[in-house]
C-alpha positions in Angstrom: 20.9 -1.4 13.6 20.9 -4.2 11.0 20.1 -3.3 7.2 16.7 -5.3 7.4 15.5 -3.5 10.6 16.7 -0.1 8.8 14.9 -0.9 5.5 11.8 -2.1 7.3 11.8 0.9 9.5 12.1 3.3 6.3 9.2 1.3 5.0 6.8 2.0 7.5 7.9 5.8 8.2 7.3 6.4 4.6 3.7 4.8 5.0 3.0 7.6 8.0 4.0 5.4 10.9 5.7 7.0 13.7 8.3 5.3 16.2 8.2 6.6 19.6 11.2 4.4 20.6 14.2 3.6 18.8 13.3 0.9 15.9 16.1 -1.2 17.3 14.4 -1.3 20.8 11.4 -1.9 19.6 13.0 -5.1 17.6 14.6 -6.1 20.9 11.3 -5.7 23.0 9.6 -8.1 20.2 11.7 -11.0 21.0 10.2 -11.3 24.3 6.7 -11.3 23.0 4.3 -14.3 23.5 0.8 -12.7 23.3 -1.2 -10.4 21.2 -4.1 -8.4 22.5 -6.5 -6.0 20.7 -9.0 -3.8 21.6 -11.9 -3.7 19.2 -13.6 -0.4 18.4 -11.5 2.1 16.7 -8.8 -0.5 16.3 -10.6 -3.0 13.8 -12.7 -0.1 12.6 -13.3 3.6 12.7 -15.7 2.9 16.0 -18.9 3.7 14.0 -21.9 1.4 15.4 -24.4 0.0 13.1 -28.2 -0.6 14.2 -27.5 -3.5 16.3 -25.0 -1.8 18.3 -21.8 -3.4 17.0 -18.9 -2.4 14.9 -17.1 -4.4 12.0 -13.9 -5.8 10.8 -11.7 -6.4 7.9 -10.5 -9.7 6.4 -7.2 -7.8 5.6 -6.8 -7.2 9.4 -7.7 -10.8 10.3 -5.1 -12.0 7.7 -2.6 -9.9 9.2 -3.2 -11.3 12.7 -3.2 -14.9 11.3 0.1 -14.3 9.5 1.7 -12.7 13.0 0.6 -15.8 14.9 2.0 -18.2 12.1 5.3 -16.2 12.3 5.7 -16.2 15.9 4.7 -20.1 16.0 7.6 -20.8 13.4 10.3 -18.5 15.0 9.1 -19.4 18.7 7.9 -23.2 18.3 4.8 -22.3 20.1 1.5 -21.0 19.6 1.0 -17.4 20.6 -1.9 -16.5 22.9 -4.4 -14.0 21.4 -7.2 -12.1 22.8 -9.7 -9.2 22.2 -10.4 -6.9 25.0 -13.4 -4.5 24.7 -15.4 -2.4 26.7 -18.5 -3.0 24.8 -20.4 -6.3 23.5 -19.4 -6.3 19.9 -20.9 -9.6 18.3 -18.5 -9.2 15.3 -15.8 -9.6 17.6 -17.2 -13.0 18.8 -17.4 -14.0 15.2 -14.0 -13.1 14.5 -12.5 -14.7 17.7 -14.5 -18.1 17.2 -13.5 -18.5 13.6 -9.9 -17.5 14.0 -9.6 -19.5 17.3 -8.4 -16.8 19.3 -7.9 -17.6 23.2 -10.0 -15.3 24.8 -12.4 -12.5 24.3 -13.5 -10.0 26.9 -16.5 -7.7 26.6 -18.3 -5.0 28.7 -14.8 -4.4 30.5 -14.6 -0.9 31.8 -11.3 -1.0 33.7 -9.4 -3.1 31.4 -6.4 -3.7 33.5 -8.5 -6.4 35.3 -8.9 -8.2 32.1 -5.2 -8.1 31.1 -4.6 -9.5 34.9 -7.2 -12.3 34.3 -5.5 -13.2 30.8 -2.0 -13.2 32.1 -2.8 -15.4 35.4 -4.6 -18.0 32.8 -1.7 -18.2 30.6 1.2 -17.5 33.1 2.4 -14.4 31.3 4.2 -11.3 32.3 3.4 -7.8 30.9 6.6 -7.7 29.1 5.5 -10.7 27.0 2.5 -8.9 25.5 1.8 -6.7 22.6 -1.2 -4.7 22.6 -3.2 -2.9 19.8 -5.1 0.1 21.1 -6.6 3.6 20.2 -8.1 5.4 23.2 -8.3 6.3 26.9 -10.0 3.4 28.0 -7.2 1.2 27.0 -4.4 3.1 28.8 -4.4 1.1 32.0 -3.2 -2.1 29.5 -0.7 0.1 27.8 0.9 1.4 30.9 1.8 -2.5 31.4 2.7 -4.1 28.2 5.8 -4.9 26.7 4.8 -3.3 23.1 2.3 -0.8 22.6 1.0 -0.1 19.0 -1.7 2.8 18.8 -4.0 3.1 16.0 -3.8 6.5 14.5 -6.9 8.9 14.7 -7.0 12.3 12.9 -9.0 14.2 15.7 -6.8 13.4 18.7 -3.6 15.3 18.7 -3.7 16.3 22.6 -4.3 12.5 23.2 -1.4 11.5 21.0 0.7 13.8 22.7 -0.4 12.7 26.3 0.5 9.1 25.5 3.8 9.9 24.1 4.6 12.1 27.1 3.8 9.5 29.4 5.5 6.5 28.0 2.5 4.8 27.0 3.0 3.9 23.5 6.0 2.5 21.3 4.5 3.0 17.8 1.7 4.9 16.1 0.4 3.5 12.9 0.2 5.5 9.5 -3.2 4.2 9.0 -6.3 4.8 10.9 -8.7 2.2 12.4 -10.9 0.7 9.6 -8.2 1.3 7.1 -6.0 -1.6 7.7 -3.9 -0.4 10.9 -4.1 -3.8 12.4 -2.5 -5.4 9.3 0.2 -2.5 9.6 1.0 -3.3 13.1 1.3 -7.2 12.3 3.5 -6.6 9.2 5.7 -4.4 11.5 6.0 -6.9 14.1 6.9 -9.6 11.6 9.3 -7.4 9.7 11.2 -6.0 12.6 11.5 -9.5 13.9 13.1 -10.5 10.4 10.5 -13.3 9.9 7.8 -11.6 7.5 9.4 -13.1 4.3 9.8 -16.3 6.0 6.0 -16.3 7.0 5.0 -15.4 3.7 6.9 -18.3 1.8 5.6 -20.8 4.0 2.4 -19.9 3.9 2.3 -19.8 0.1 4.0 -23.6 0.2 1.3 -24.6 2.9 2.9 -27.6 3.6 4.4 -28.7 6.1 4.7 -25.7 8.4 1.6 -23.9 7.6 -0.7 -27.0 7.8 0.9 -28.1 11.1 0.3 -24.5 12.5 -3.4 -24.5 11.2 -4.0 -27.9 12.8 -2.7 -26.6 16.0 -4.7 -23.3 15.8 -7.9 -25.1 15.2 -7.8 -27.0 18.4 -7.9 -23.5 20.2 -11.4 -23.1 21.9 -12.3 -19.5 22.5 -13.1 -18.5 26.0 -15.5 -15.6 26.5 -15.5 -13.6 29.7 -17.5 -10.6 31.2 -17.4 -9.3 34.7 -20.1 -9.9 37.0 -20.2 -8.6 40.6 -16.6 -7.8 40.3 -15.5 -11.4 39.3 -14.9 -12.8 35.6 -17.5 -15.2 34.5 -17.1 -17.5 31.6 -19.9 -16.8 29.0 -21.5 -19.2 26.3 -21.5 -17.4 23.0 
């Protein structure tokens, strides 16, 4: 293990993060990643709904994802694919996906593996090329398949945490909870173990030319919205 990877690992374990697989294996698996998929409820927030039946997100997490995409764009010379897959209809997820130009946003998906398969088919991806951020039982059909699985920690599910560990469904459990910047933690972890975090921040600080080029390409992405109707995915206008 390189000193950089060891130092990064120590930083995150001190934060409360838990590596379920060896850190060097996590870093090796990250080299294959071409896409990032996020659950919504319990990941970007604590799962609490407002009077309109939706749940919020943090700009801190949003920036983490943007930096993650930028870092991957620089290191792979290609924009990574990004999606939200939710079991509910969260209008705030629509707003974030459109504003940040994610590739896809899936909603009201009860068996989420179907959305994963649809997303992979569209973008010609393999399961091992996807990093997935998740938190609960509805997400496990995706976690079972993906290359990197980052689970957002909750305080009240010790048996569930034991289950996902015992069944090899998670690679890292965040130190922070949903709604407390767990997404940002996972994004920085991926950048740090890929040894591109500091370069990403430096080039974001300078803005030109790398970040300006990345942003121009990102802004051309038109977000697609999908839900299931009669067993088929239908594109929705949001």
